[in-house]
PDB file with one MODEL, atoms N, CA, C and O in Angstrom:
MODEL        1
ATOM      1  N   MET A   1       0.830  -1.184   0.000  1.00  0.00           N
ATOM      2  CA  MET A   1       0.000   0.000   0.000  1.00  0.00           C
ATOM      3  C   MET A   1       0.875   1.248   0.000  1.00  0.00           C
ATOM      4  O   MET A   1       0.475   2.289  -0.523  1.00  0.00           O
ATOM      5  N   LYS A   2       2.059   1.149   0.580  1.00  0.00           N
ATOM      6  CA  LYS A   2       2.959   2.302   0.608  1.00  0.00           C
ATOM      7  C   LYS A   2       3.342   2.739  -0.809  1.00  0.00           C
ATOM      8  O   LYS A   2       3.522   3.932  -1.057  1.00  0.00           O
ATOM      9  N   GLN A   3       3.467   1.803  -1.724  1.00  0.00           N
ATOM     10  CA  GLN A   3       3.895   2.141  -3.075  1.00  0.00           C
ATOM     11  C   GLN A   3       2.773   2.719  -3.930  1.00  0.00           C
ATOM     12  O   GLN A   3       3.013   3.609  -4.746  1.00  0.00           O
ATOM     13  N   PHE A   4       1.564   2.227  -3.754  1.00  0.00           N
ATOM     14  CA  PHE A   4       0.437   2.677  -4.572  1.00  0.00           C
ATOM     15  C   PHE A   4      -0.342   3.819  -3.924  1.00  0.00           C
ATOM     16  O   PHE A   4      -0.840   4.707  -4.616  1.00  0.00           O
ATOM     17  N   GLY A   5      -0.444   3.795  -2.625  1.00  0.00           N
ATOM     18  CA  GLY A   5      -1.260   4.762  -1.905  1.00  0.00           C
ATOM     19  C   GLY A   5      -2.661   4.217  -1.677  1.00  0.00           C
ATOM     20  O   GLY A   5      -3.245   3.584  -2.557  1.00  0.00           O
ATOM     21  N   GLN A   6      -3.183   4.464  -0.510  1.00  0.00           N
ATOM     22  CA  GLN A   6      -4.496   3.948  -0.121  1.00  0.00           C
ATOM     23  C   GLN A   6      -5.604   4.426  -1.043  1.00  0.00           C
ATOM     24  O   GLN A   6      -6.468   3.641  -1.434  1.00  0.00           O
ATOM     25  N   GLU A   7      -5.589   5.693  -1.391  1.00  0.00           N
ATOM     26  CA  GLU A   7      -6.659   6.266  -2.226  1.00  0.00           C
ATOM     27  C   GLU A   7      -6.718   5.596  -3.607  1.00  0.00           C
ATOM     28  O   GLU A   7      -7.796   5.262  -4.099  1.00  0.00           O
ATOM     29  N   LEU A   8      -5.548   5.408  -4.218  1.00  0.00           N
ATOM     30  CA  LEU A   8      -5.511   4.779  -5.539  1.00  0.00           C
ATOM     31  C   LEU A   8      -6.046   3.343  -5.468  1.00  0.00           C
ATOM     32  O   LEU A   8      -6.859   2.944  -6.301  1.00  0.00           O
ATOM     33  N   LEU A   9      -5.597   2.577  -4.486  1.00  0.00           N
ATOM     34  CA  LEU A   9      -6.045   1.196  -4.358  1.00  0.00           C
ATOM     35  C   LEU A   9      -7.543   1.101  -4.087  1.00  0.00           C
ATOM     36  O   LEU A   9      -8.239   0.295  -4.706  1.00  0.00           O
ATOM     37  N   LEU A  10      -8.032   1.914  -3.176  1.00  0.00           N
ATOM     38  CA  LEU A  10      -9.458   1.856  -2.831  1.00  0.00           C
ATOM     39  C   LEU A  10     -10.356   2.327  -3.971  1.00  0.00           C
ATOM     40  O   LEU A  10     -11.544   2.007  -3.991  1.00  0.00           O
ATOM     41  N   SER A  11      -9.809   3.076  -4.913  1.00  0.00           N
ATOM     42  CA  SER A  11     -10.618   3.583  -6.028  1.00  0.00           C
ATOM     43  C   SER A  11     -10.477   2.719  -7.292  1.00  0.00           C
ATOM     44  O   SER A  11     -10.917   3.125  -8.368  1.00  0.00           O
ATOM     45  N   THR A  12      -9.874   1.547  -7.169  1.00  0.00           N
ATOM     46  CA  THR A  12      -9.670   0.683  -8.330  1.00  0.00           C
ATOM     47  C   THR A  12     -11.008   0.216  -8.894  1.00  0.00           C
ATOM     48  O   THR A  12     -11.779  -0.429  -8.182  1.00  0.00           O
ATOM     49  N   PRO A  13     -11.302   0.528 -10.164  1.00  0.00           N
ATOM     50  CA  PRO A  13     -12.584   0.138 -10.749  1.00  0.00           C
ATOM     51  C   PRO A  13     -12.659  -1.363 -11.026  1.00  0.00           C
ATOM     52  O   PRO A  13     -11.639  -2.046 -11.122  1.00  0.00           O
ATOM     53  N   LYS A  14     -13.880  -1.855 -11.149  1.00  0.00           N
ATOM     54  CA  LYS A  14     -14.160  -3.261 -11.466  1.00  0.00           C
ATOM     55  C   LYS A  14     -13.608  -4.210 -10.406  1.00  0.00           C
ATOM     56  O   LYS A  14     -13.324  -5.371 -10.699  1.00  0.00           O
ATOM     57  N   THR A  15     -13.451  -3.712  -9.156  1.00  0.00           N
ATOM     58  CA  THR A  15     -12.976  -4.563  -8.064  1.00  0.00           C
ATOM     59  C   THR A  15     -13.797  -4.313  -6.813  1.00  0.00           C
ATOM     60  O   THR A  15     -14.515  -3.319  -6.702  1.00  0.00           O
ATOM     61  N   GLN A  16     -13.674  -5.231  -5.885  1.00  0.00           N
ATOM     62  CA  GLN A  16     -14.222  -5.060  -4.550  1.00  0.00           C
ATOM     63  C   GLN A  16     -13.017  -4.814  -3.647  1.00  0.00           C
ATOM     64  O   GLN A  16     -12.115  -5.648  -3.571  1.00  0.00           O
ATOM     65  N   THR A  17     -13.002  -3.681  -2.969  1.00  0.00           N
ATOM     66  CA  THR A  17     -11.870  -3.360  -2.101  1.00  0.00           C
ATOM     67  C   THR A  17     -12.344  -3.282  -0.663  1.00  0.00           C
ATOM     68  O   THR A  17     -13.487  -2.921  -0.382  1.00  0.00           O
ATOM     69  N   GLU A  18     -11.440  -3.629   0.240  1.00  0.00           N
ATOM     70  CA  GLU A  18     -11.780  -3.606   1.659  1.00  0.00           C
ATOM     71  C   GLU A  18     -10.528  -3.303   2.470  1.00  0.00           C
ATOM     72  O   GLU A  18      -9.520  -3.999   2.352  1.00  0.00           O
ATOM     73  N   LEU A  19     -10.595  -2.272   3.286  1.00  0.00           N
ATOM     74  CA  LEU A  19      -9.505  -1.928   4.184  1.00  0.00           C
ATOM     75  C   LEU A  19      -9.478  -2.970   5.293  1.00  0.00           C
ATOM     76  O   LEU A  19     -10.504  -3.234   5.919  1.00  0.00           O
ATOM     77  N   GLN A  20      -8.320  -3.563   5.541  1.00  0.00           N
ATOM     78  CA  GLN A  20      -8.175  -4.616   6.537  1.00  0.00           C
ATOM     79  C   GLN A  20      -7.786  -4.040   7.900  1.00  0.00           C
ATOM     80  O   GLN A  20      -7.204  -2.958   7.981  1.00  0.00           O
ATOM     81  N   SER A  21      -8.109  -4.762   8.953  1.00  0.00           N
ATOM     82  CA  SER A  21      -7.834  -4.295  10.312  1.00  0.00           C
ATOM     83  C   SER A  21      -6.341  -4.083  10.565  1.00  0.00           C
ATOM     84  O   SER A  21      -5.971  -3.274  11.416  1.00  0.00           O
ATOM     85  N   TRP A  22      -5.483  -4.797   9.841  1.00  0.00           N
ATOM     86  CA  TRP A  22      -4.041  -4.679  10.032  1.00  0.00           C
ATOM     87  C   TRP A  22      -3.434  -3.558   9.180  1.00  0.00           C
ATOM     88  O   TRP A  22      -2.225  -3.330   9.225  1.00  0.00           O
ATOM     89  N   GLY A  23      -4.278  -2.855   8.400  1.00  0.00           N
ATOM     90  CA  GLY A  23      -3.821  -1.698   7.644  1.00  0.00           C
ATOM     91  C   GLY A  23      -3.634  -1.930   6.155  1.00  0.00           C
ATOM     92  O   GLY A  23      -3.396  -0.980   5.409  1.00  0.00           O
ATOM     93  N   GLY A  24      -3.736  -3.167   5.711  1.00  0.00           N
ATOM     94  CA  GLY A  24      -3.617  -3.465   4.291  1.00  0.00           C
ATOM     95  C   GLY A  24      -4.953  -3.305   3.581  1.00  0.00           C
ATOM     96  O   GLY A  24      -5.957  -2.943   4.195  1.00  0.00           O
ATOM     97  N   ILE A  25      -4.955  -3.574   2.294  1.00  0.00           N
ATOM     98  CA  ILE A  25      -6.184  -3.490   1.506  1.00  0.00           C
ATOM     99  C   ILE A  25      -6.366  -4.800   0.760  1.00  0.00           C
ATOM    100  O   ILE A  25      -5.447  -5.295   0.106  1.00  0.00           O
ATOM    101  N   ARG A  26      -7.565  -5.353   0.868  1.00  0.00           N
ATOM    102  CA  ARG A  26      -7.918  -6.540   0.095  1.00  0.00           C
ATOM    103  C   ARG A  26      -8.574  -6.063  -1.189  1.00  0.00           C
ATOM    104  O   ARG A  26      -9.482  -5.232  -1.161  1.00  0.00           O
ATOM    105  N   LEU A  27      -8.113  -6.590  -2.306  1.00  0.00           N
ATOM    106  CA  LEU A  27      -8.610  -6.174  -3.610  1.00  0.00           C
ATOM    107  C   LEU A  27      -9.001  -7.434  -4.381  1.00  0.00           C
ATOM    108  O   LEU A  27      -8.133  -8.241  -4.713  1.00  0.00           O
ATOM    109  N   ASP A  28     -10.273  -7.613  -4.668  1.00  0.00           N
ATOM    110  CA  ASP A  28     -10.783  -8.772  -5.394  1.00  0.00           C
ATOM    111  C   ASP A  28     -11.447  -8.321  -6.693  1.00  0.00           C
ATOM    112  O   ASP A  28     -11.919  -7.188  -6.795  1.00  0.00           O
ATOM    113  N   LEU A  29     -11.479  -9.200  -7.670  1.00  0.00           N
ATOM    114  CA  LEU A  29     -12.139  -8.885  -8.938  1.00  0.00           C
ATOM    115  C   LEU A  29     -13.651  -8.811  -8.794  1.00  0.00           C
ATOM    116  O   LEU A  29     -14.326  -8.220  -9.637  1.00  0.00           O
ATOM    117  N   SER A  30     -14.189  -9.406  -7.732  1.00  0.00           N
ATOM    118  CA  SER A  30     -15.634  -9.438  -7.504  1.00  0.00           C
ATOM    119  C   SER A  30     -15.869  -9.979  -6.102  1.00  0.00           C
ATOM    120  O   SER A  30     -14.976 -10.588  -5.514  1.00  0.00           O
ATOM    121  N   ILE A  31     -17.060  -9.763  -5.565  1.00  0.00           N
ATOM    122  CA  ILE A  31     -17.412 -10.387  -4.291  1.00  0.00           C
ATOM    123  C   ILE A  31     -17.403 -11.898  -4.464  1.00  0.00           C
ATOM    124  O   ILE A  31     -16.989 -12.631  -3.565  1.00  0.00           O
ATOM    125  N   THR A  32     -17.854 -12.355  -5.608  1.00  0.00           N
ATOM    126  CA  THR A  32     -17.876 -13.784  -5.933  1.00  0.00           C
ATOM    127  C   THR A  32     -17.159 -14.009  -7.268  1.00  0.00           C
ATOM    128  O   THR A  32     -17.814 -14.239  -8.284  1.00  0.00           O
ATOM    129  N   PRO A  33     -15.827 -13.946  -7.279  1.00  0.00           N
ATOM    130  CA  PRO A  33     -15.087 -14.046  -8.538  1.00  0.00           C
ATOM    131  C   PRO A  33     -15.319 -15.370  -9.269  1.00  0.00           C
ATOM    132  O   PRO A  33     -15.213 -15.421 -10.494  1.00  0.00           O
ATOM    133  N   TRP A  34     -15.627 -16.419  -8.548  1.00  0.00           N
ATOM    134  CA  TRP A  34     -15.875 -17.717  -9.184  1.00  0.00           C
ATOM    135  C   TRP A  34     -17.149 -17.707 -10.028  1.00  0.00           C
ATOM    136  O   TRP A  34     -17.367 -18.620 -10.824  1.00  0.00           O
ATOM    137  N   GLU A  35     -17.985 -16.692  -9.865  1.00  0.00           N
ATOM    138  CA  GLU A  35     -19.208 -16.587 -10.657  1.00  0.00           C
ATOM    139  C   GLU A  35     -19.015 -15.747 -11.925  1.00  0.00           C
ATOM    140  O   GLU A  35     -19.903 -15.698 -12.776  1.00  0.00           O
ATOM    141  N   LEU A  36     -17.875 -15.096 -12.051  1.00  0.00           N
ATOM    142  CA  LEU A  36     -17.603 -14.298 -13.248  1.00  0.00           C
ATOM    143  C   LEU A  36     -17.276 -15.223 -14.417  1.00  0.00           C
ATOM    144  O   LEU A  36     -16.645 -16.265 -14.241  1.00  0.00           O
ATOM    145  N   THR A  37     -17.706 -14.835 -15.589  1.00  0.00           N
ATOM    146  CA  THR A  37     -17.293 -15.571 -16.782  1.00  0.00           C
ATOM    147  C   THR A  37     -15.811 -15.277 -17.031  1.00  0.00           C
ATOM    148  O   THR A  37     -15.250 -14.345 -16.456  1.00  0.00           O
ATOM    149  N   GLU A  38     -15.199 -16.067 -17.876  1.00  0.00           N
ATOM    150  CA  GLU A  38     -13.795 -15.838 -18.207  1.00  0.00           C
ATOM    151  C   GLU A  38     -13.602 -14.437 -18.781  1.00  0.00           C
ATOM    152  O   GLU A  38     -12.646 -13.745 -18.433  1.00  0.00           O
ATOM    153  N   GLN A  39     -14.505 -14.025 -19.654  1.00  0.00           N
ATOM    154  CA  GLN A  39     -14.404 -12.696 -20.263  1.00  0.00           C
ATOM    155  C   GLN A  39     -14.563 -11.596 -19.211  1.00  0.00           C
ATOM    156  O   GLN A  39     -13.860 -10.587 -19.267  1.00  0.00           O
ATOM    157  N   GLU A  40     -15.471 -11.776 -18.260  1.00  0.00           N
ATOM    158  CA  GLU A  40     -15.649 -10.787 -17.186  1.00  0.00           C
ATOM    159  C   GLU A  40     -14.406 -10.715 -16.307  1.00  0.00           C
ATOM    160  O   GLU A  40     -14.009  -9.626 -15.892  1.00  0.00           O
ATOM    161  N   GLN A  41     -13.787 -11.860 -16.018  1.00  0.00           N
ATOM    162  CA  GLN A  41     -12.560 -11.865 -15.220  1.00  0.00           C
ATOM    163  C   GLN A  41     -11.465 -11.071 -15.925  1.00  0.00           C
ATOM    164  O   GLN A  41     -10.776 -10.259 -15.306  1.00  0.00           O
ATOM    165  N   ILE A  42     -11.313 -11.313 -17.217  1.00  0.00           N
ATOM    166  CA  ILE A  42     -10.305 -10.598 -17.996  1.00  0.00           C
ATOM    167  C   ILE A  42     -10.597  -9.105 -18.001  1.00  0.00           C
ATOM    168  O   ILE A  42      -9.691  -8.295 -17.806  1.00  0.00           O
ATOM    169  N   GLU A  43     -11.849  -8.737 -18.222  1.00  0.00           N
ATOM    170  CA  GLU A  43     -12.234  -7.319 -18.244  1.00  0.00           C
ATOM    171  C   GLU A  43     -11.949  -6.644 -16.908  1.00  0.00           C
ATOM    172  O   GLU A  43     -11.391  -5.547 -16.877  1.00  0.00           O
ATOM    173  N   HIS A  44     -12.324  -7.284 -15.810  1.00  0.00           N
ATOM    174  CA  HIS A  44     -12.092  -6.704 -14.481  1.00  0.00           C
ATOM    175  C   HIS A  44     -10.592  -6.554 -14.218  1.00  0.00           C
ATOM    176  O   HIS A  44     -10.143  -5.520 -13.722  1.00  0.00           O
ATOM    177  N   PHE A  45      -9.818  -7.597 -14.556  1.00  0.00           N
ATOM    178  CA  PHE A  45      -8.372  -7.564 -14.352  1.00  0.00           C
ATOM    179  C   PHE A  45      -7.721  -6.453 -15.175  1.00  0.00           C
ATOM    180  O   PHE A  45      -6.928  -5.673 -14.648  1.00  0.00           O
ATOM    181  N   GLN A  46      -8.052  -6.379 -16.456  1.00  0.00           N
ATOM    182  CA  GLN A  46      -7.449  -5.368 -17.333  1.00  0.00           C
ATOM    183  C   GLN A  46      -7.818  -3.955 -16.901  1.00  0.00           C
ATOM    184  O   GLN A  46      -6.981  -3.053 -16.947  1.00  0.00           O
ATOM    185  N   THR A  47      -9.056  -3.757 -16.485  1.00  0.00           N
ATOM    186  CA  THR A  47      -9.492  -2.440 -16.018  1.00  0.00           C
ATOM    187  C   THR A  47      -8.732  -2.046 -14.753  1.00  0.00           C
ATOM    188  O   THR A  47      -8.263  -0.915 -14.628  1.00  0.00           O
ATOM    189  N   ALA A  48      -8.616  -2.984 -13.823  1.00  0.00           N
ATOM    190  CA  ALA A  48      -7.901  -2.709 -12.572  1.00  0.00           C
ATOM    191  C   ALA A  48      -6.426  -2.405 -12.850  1.00  0.00           C
ATOM    192  O   ALA A  48      -5.868  -1.461 -12.291  1.00  0.00           O
ATOM    193  N   MET A  49      -5.804  -3.200 -13.707  1.00  0.00           N
ATOM    194  CA  MET A  49      -4.389  -2.988 -14.005  1.00  0.00           C
ATOM    195  C   MET A  49      -4.163  -1.663 -14.729  1.00  0.00           C
ATOM    196  O   MET A  49      -3.163  -0.992 -14.472  1.00  0.00           O
ATOM    197  N   SER A  50      -5.050  -1.278 -15.613  1.00  0.00           N
ATOM    198  CA  SER A  50      -4.942   0.015 -16.301  1.00  0.00           C
ATOM    199  C   SER A  50      -5.011   1.163 -15.300  1.00  0.00           C
ATOM    200  O   SER A  50      -4.353   2.189 -15.471  1.00  0.00           O
ATOM    201  N   HIS A  51      -5.803   0.983 -14.270  1.00  0.00           N
ATOM    202  CA  HIS A  51      -5.947   1.997 -13.225  1.00  0.00           C
ATOM    203  C   HIS A  51      -4.672   2.090 -12.375  1.00  0.00           C
ATOM    204  O   HIS A  51      -4.255   3.184 -11.993  1.00  0.00           O
ATOM    205  N   LEU A  52      -4.062   0.945 -12.085  1.00  0.00           N
ATOM    206  CA  LEU A  52      -2.901   0.902 -11.190  1.00  0.00           C
ATOM    207  C   LEU A  52      -1.568   1.143 -11.896  1.00  0.00           C
ATOM    208  O   LEU A  52      -0.617   1.609 -11.269  1.00  0.00           O
ATOM    209  N   ARG A  53      -1.487   0.838 -13.174  1.00  0.00           N
ATOM    210  CA  ARG A  53      -0.222   0.927 -13.914  1.00  0.00           C
ATOM    211  C   ARG A  53       0.429   2.314 -13.865  1.00  0.00           C
ATOM    212  O   ARG A  53       1.654   2.382 -13.756  1.00  0.00           O
ATOM    213  N   PRO A  54      -0.319   3.423 -13.939  1.00  0.00           N
ATOM    214  CA  PRO A  54       0.331   4.745 -13.898  1.00  0.00           C
ATOM    215  C   PRO A  54       1.123   5.019 -12.619  1.00  0.00           C
ATOM    216  O   PRO A  54       1.916   5.960 -12.584  1.00  0.00           O
ATOM    217  N   ALA A  55       0.925   4.224 -11.575  1.00  0.00           N
ATOM    218  CA  ALA A  55       1.697   4.401 -10.342  1.00  0.00           C
ATOM    219  C   ALA A  55       3.169   4.035 -10.553  1.00  0.00           C
ATOM    220  O   ALA A  55       4.014   4.350  -9.716  1.00  0.00           O
ATOM    221  N   LYS A  56       3.472   3.371 -11.668  1.00  0.00           N
ATOM    222  CA  LYS A  56       4.839   2.978 -12.037  1.00  0.00           C
ATOM    223  C   LYS A  56       5.506   2.133 -10.958  1.00  0.00           C
ATOM    224  O   LYS A  56       6.637   2.391 -10.546  1.00  0.00           O
ATOM    225  N   VAL A  57       4.760   1.102 -10.506  1.00  0.00           N
ATOM    226  CA  VAL A  57       5.266   0.185  -9.495  1.00  0.00           C
ATOM    227  C   VAL A  57       5.546  -1.191 -10.097  1.00  0.00           C
ATOM    228  O   VAL A  57       6.434  -1.901  -9.625  1.00  0.00           O
ATOM    229  N   PHE A  58       4.802  -1.572 -11.129  1.00  0.00           N
ATOM    230  CA  PHE A  58       4.952  -2.891 -11.737  1.00  0.00           C
ATOM    231  C   PHE A  58       6.192  -2.956 -12.634  1.00  0.00           C
ATOM    232  O   PHE A  58       6.481  -2.024 -13.384  1.00  0.00           O
ATOM    233  N   ALA A  59       6.909  -4.065 -12.542  1.00  0.00           N
ATOM    234  CA  ALA A  59       8.063  -4.287 -13.421  1.00  0.00           C
ATOM    235  C   ALA A  59       7.575  -4.464 -14.851  1.00  0.00           C
ATOM    236  O   ALA A  59       6.453  -4.912 -15.091  1.00  0.00           O
ATOM    237  N   GLU A  60       8.425  -4.110 -15.780  1.00  0.00           N
ATOM    238  CA  GLU A  60       8.128  -4.317 -17.196  1.00  0.00           C
ATOM    239  C   GLU A  60       8.874  -5.572 -17.646  1.00  0.00           C
ATOM    240  O   GLU A  60      10.052  -5.750 -17.337  1.00  0.00           O
ATOM    241  N   MET A  61       8.179  -6.434 -18.375  1.00  0.00           N
ATOM    242  CA  MET A  61       8.807  -7.663 -18.863  1.00  0.00           C
ATOM    243  C   MET A  61       8.953  -7.614 -20.373  1.00  0.00           C
ATOM    244  O   MET A  61       8.049  -7.189 -21.092  1.00  0.00           O
ATOM    245  N   GLU A  62      10.101  -8.053 -20.830  1.00  0.00           N
ATOM    246  CA  GLU A  62      10.330  -8.209 -22.262  1.00  0.00           C
ATOM    247  C   GLU A  62      10.624  -9.683 -22.506  1.00  0.00           C
ATOM    248  O   GLU A  62      11.509 -10.266 -21.879  1.00  0.00           O
ATOM    249  N   VAL A  63       9.874 -10.270 -23.420  1.00  0.00           N
ATOM    250  CA  VAL A  63      10.049 -11.683 -23.739  1.00  0.00           C
ATOM    251  C   VAL A  63      10.631 -11.811 -25.139  1.00  0.00           C
ATOM    252  O   VAL A  63      10.066 -11.307 -26.110  1.00  0.00           O
ATOM    253  N   ASP A  64      11.761 -12.488 -25.227  1.00  0.00           N
ATOM    254  CA  ASP A  64      12.388 -12.767 -26.515  1.00  0.00           C
ATOM    255  C   ASP A  64      12.119 -14.232 -26.830  1.00  0.00           C
ATOM    256  O   ASP A  64      12.826 -15.118 -26.351  1.00  0.00           O
ATOM    257  N   VAL A  65      11.101 -14.479 -27.631  1.00  0.00           N
ATOM    258  CA  VAL A  65      10.679 -15.839 -27.951  1.00  0.00           C
ATOM    259  C   VAL A  65      11.769 -16.591 -28.707  1.00  0.00           C
ATOM    260  O   VAL A  65      11.966 -17.788 -28.502  1.00  0.00           O
ATOM    261  N   GLU A  66      12.463 -15.888 -29.570  1.00  0.00           N
ATOM    262  CA  GLU A  66      13.505 -16.527 -30.391  1.00  0.00           C
ATOM    263  C   GLU A  66      14.597 -17.157 -29.526  1.00  0.00           C
ATOM    264  O   GLU A  66      15.065 -18.257 -29.817  1.00  0.00           O
ATOM    265  N   TYR A  67      15.000 -16.459 -28.465  1.00  0.00           N
ATOM    266  CA  TYR A  67      16.083 -16.943 -27.608  1.00  0.00           C
ATOM    267  C   TYR A  67      15.569 -17.477 -26.266  1.00  0.00           C
ATOM    268  O   TYR A  67      16.365 -17.776 -25.376  1.00  0.00           O
ATOM    269  N   CYS A  68      14.254 -17.597 -26.119  1.00  0.00           N
ATOM    270  CA  CYS A  68      13.646 -18.089 -24.870  1.00  0.00           C
ATOM    271  C   CYS A  68      14.182 -17.302 -23.675  1.00  0.00           C
ATOM    272  O   CYS A  68      14.626 -17.891 -22.689  1.00  0.00           O
ATOM    273  N   ASP A  69      14.141 -15.990 -23.763  1.00  0.00           N
ATOM    274  CA  ASP A  69      14.707 -15.123 -22.743  1.00  0.00           C
ATOM    275  C   ASP A  69      13.641 -14.160 -22.224  1.00  0.00           C
ATOM    276  O   ASP A  69      12.839 -13.628 -22.991  1.00  0.00           O
ATOM    277  N   ILE A  70      13.648 -13.947 -20.921  1.00  0.00           N
ATOM    278  CA  ILE A  70      12.751 -12.975 -20.292  1.00  0.00           C
ATOM    279  C   ILE A  70      13.611 -11.995 -19.517  1.00  0.00           C
ATOM    280  O   ILE A  70      14.482 -12.389 -18.741  1.00  0.00           O
ATOM    281  N   GLU A  71      13.356 -10.719 -19.735  1.00  0.00           N
ATOM    282  CA  GLU A  71      14.104  -9.675 -19.047  1.00  0.00           C
ATOM    283  C   GLU A  71      13.131  -8.761 -18.332  1.00  0.00           C
ATOM    284  O   GLU A  71      12.179  -8.263 -18.933  1.00  0.00           O
ATOM    285  N   CYS A  72      13.369  -8.538 -17.040  1.00  0.00           N
ATOM    286  CA  CYS A  72      12.501  -7.653 -16.247  1.00  0.00           C
ATOM    287  C   CYS A  72      13.250  -6.373 -15.912  1.00  0.00           C
ATOM    288  O   CYS A  72      14.430  -6.396 -15.564  1.00  0.00           O
ATOM    289  N   THR A  73      12.553  -5.277 -16.022  1.00  0.00           N
ATOM    290  CA  THR A  73      13.108  -3.979 -15.660  1.00  0.00           C
ATOM    291  C   THR A  73      12.306  -3.437 -14.492  1.00  0.00           C
ATOM    292  O   THR A  73      11.082  -3.321 -14.567  1.00  0.00           O
ATOM    293  N   LYS A  74      12.991  -3.111 -13.426  1.00  0.00           N
ATOM    294  CA  LYS A  74      12.337  -2.589 -12.225  1.00  0.00           C
ATOM    295  C   LYS A  74      11.649  -1.266 -12.545  1.00  0.00           C
ATOM    296  O   LYS A  74      12.206  -0.414 -13.238  1.00  0.00           O
ATOM    297  N   ALA A  75      10.444  -1.109 -12.035  1.00  0.00           N
ATOM    298  CA  ALA A  75       9.667   0.100 -12.293  1.00  0.00           C
ATOM    299  C   ALA A  75      10.231   1.304 -11.540  1.00  0.00           C
ATOM    300  O   ALA A  75      10.874   1.161 -10.501  1.00  0.00           O
ATOM    301  N   GLU A  76       9.982   2.461 -12.074  1.00  0.00           N
ATOM    302  CA  GLU A  76      10.491   3.724 -11.535  1.00  0.00           C
ATOM    303  C   GLU A  76      10.175   3.924 -10.056  1.00  0.00           C
ATOM    304  O   GLU A  76      11.039   4.364  -9.297  1.00  0.00           O
ATOM    305  N   ASN A  77       8.948   3.607  -9.635  1.00  0.00           N
ATOM    306  CA  ASN A  77       8.530   3.857  -8.257  1.00  0.00           C
ATOM    307  C   ASN A  77       8.506   2.612  -7.377  1.00  0.00           C
ATOM    308  O   ASN A  77       7.990   2.656  -6.260  1.00  0.00           O
ATOM    309  N   CYS A  78       9.049   1.517  -7.859  1.00  0.00           N
ATOM    310  CA  CYS A  78       9.072   0.277  -7.086  1.00  0.00           C
ATOM    311  C   CYS A  78      10.141   0.366  -6.012  1.00  0.00           C
ATOM    312  O   CYS A  78      11.294   0.682  -6.307  1.00  0.00           O
ATOM    313  N   THR A  79       9.772   0.093  -4.779  1.00  0.00           N
ATOM    314  CA  THR A  79      10.728   0.135  -3.676  1.00  0.00           C
ATOM    315  C   THR A  79      11.059  -1.257  -3.163  1.00  0.00           C
ATOM    316  O   THR A  79      11.788  -1.398  -2.181  1.00  0.00           O
ATOM    317  N   ILE A  80      10.534  -2.285  -3.816  1.00  0.00           N
ATOM    318  CA  ILE A  80      10.811  -3.654  -3.404  1.00  0.00           C
ATOM    319  C   ILE A  80      12.035  -4.144  -4.154  1.00  0.00           C
ATOM    320  O   ILE A  80      12.112  -4.006  -5.375  1.00  0.00           O
ATOM    321  N   GLY A  81      12.984  -4.708  -3.443  1.00  0.00           N
ATOM    322  CA  GLY A  81      14.176  -5.257  -4.070  1.00  0.00           C
ATOM    323  C   GLY A  81      13.874  -6.634  -4.630  1.00  0.00           C
ATOM    324  O   GLY A  81      12.726  -7.078  -4.601  1.00  0.00           O
ATOM    325  N   GLY A  82      14.871  -7.301  -5.129  1.00  0.00           N
ATOM    326  CA  GLY A  82      14.660  -8.647  -5.627  1.00  0.00           C
ATOM    327  C   GLY A  82      15.665  -9.010  -6.681  1.00  0.00           C
ATOM    328  O   GLY A  82      16.440  -8.179  -7.153  1.00  0.00           O
ATOM    329  N   LEU A  83      15.635 -10.265  -7.036  1.00  0.00           N
ATOM    330  CA  LEU A  83      16.534 -10.776  -8.071  1.00  0.00           C
ATOM    331  C   LEU A  83      15.887 -10.626  -9.434  1.00  0.00           C
ATOM    332  O   LEU A  83      14.698 -10.326  -9.548  1.00  0.00           O
ATOM    333  N   ASN A  84      16.673 -10.836 -10.443  1.00  0.00           N
ATOM    334  CA  ASN A  84      16.210 -10.865 -11.827  1.00  0.00           C
ATOM    335  C   ASN A  84      15.790  -9.502 -12.374  1.00  0.00           C
ATOM    336  O   ASN A  84      15.122  -9.443 -13.406  1.00  0.00           O
ATOM    337  N   TYR A  85      16.157  -8.428 -11.724  1.00  0.00           N
ATOM    338  CA  TYR A  85      15.871  -7.103 -12.258  1.00  0.00           C
ATOM    339  C   TYR A  85      17.071  -6.591 -13.006  1.00  0.00           C
ATOM    340  O   TYR A  85      18.209  -6.846 -12.611  1.00  0.00           O
ATOM    341  N   VAL A  86      16.834  -5.871 -14.083  1.00  0.00           N
ATOM    342  CA  VAL A  86      17.907  -5.283 -14.864  1.00  0.00           C
ATOM    343  C   VAL A  86      18.182  -3.892 -14.336  1.00  0.00           C
ATOM    344  O   VAL A  86      19.060  -3.199 -14.849  1.00  0.00           O
TER     345      VAL A  86
ENDMDL
END
């Protein structure tokens, strides 16, 4: 939540959001995601990701099919460390 901000997460469209007692946010595609059709799941996911992507927290992946290579670039505002980042 520190990276995205509470307001951005709670305003994510096509999701059900809930502030948790421990301070985090639960974000679901639906109250009953198992009842969504495959197309509805994709729509909810894509809408939510489009809303969150401008925060510049998600890594960018480049896939080179010819050489079976995947390269990840750490996002500008990502504060989480990890392996496999360029």
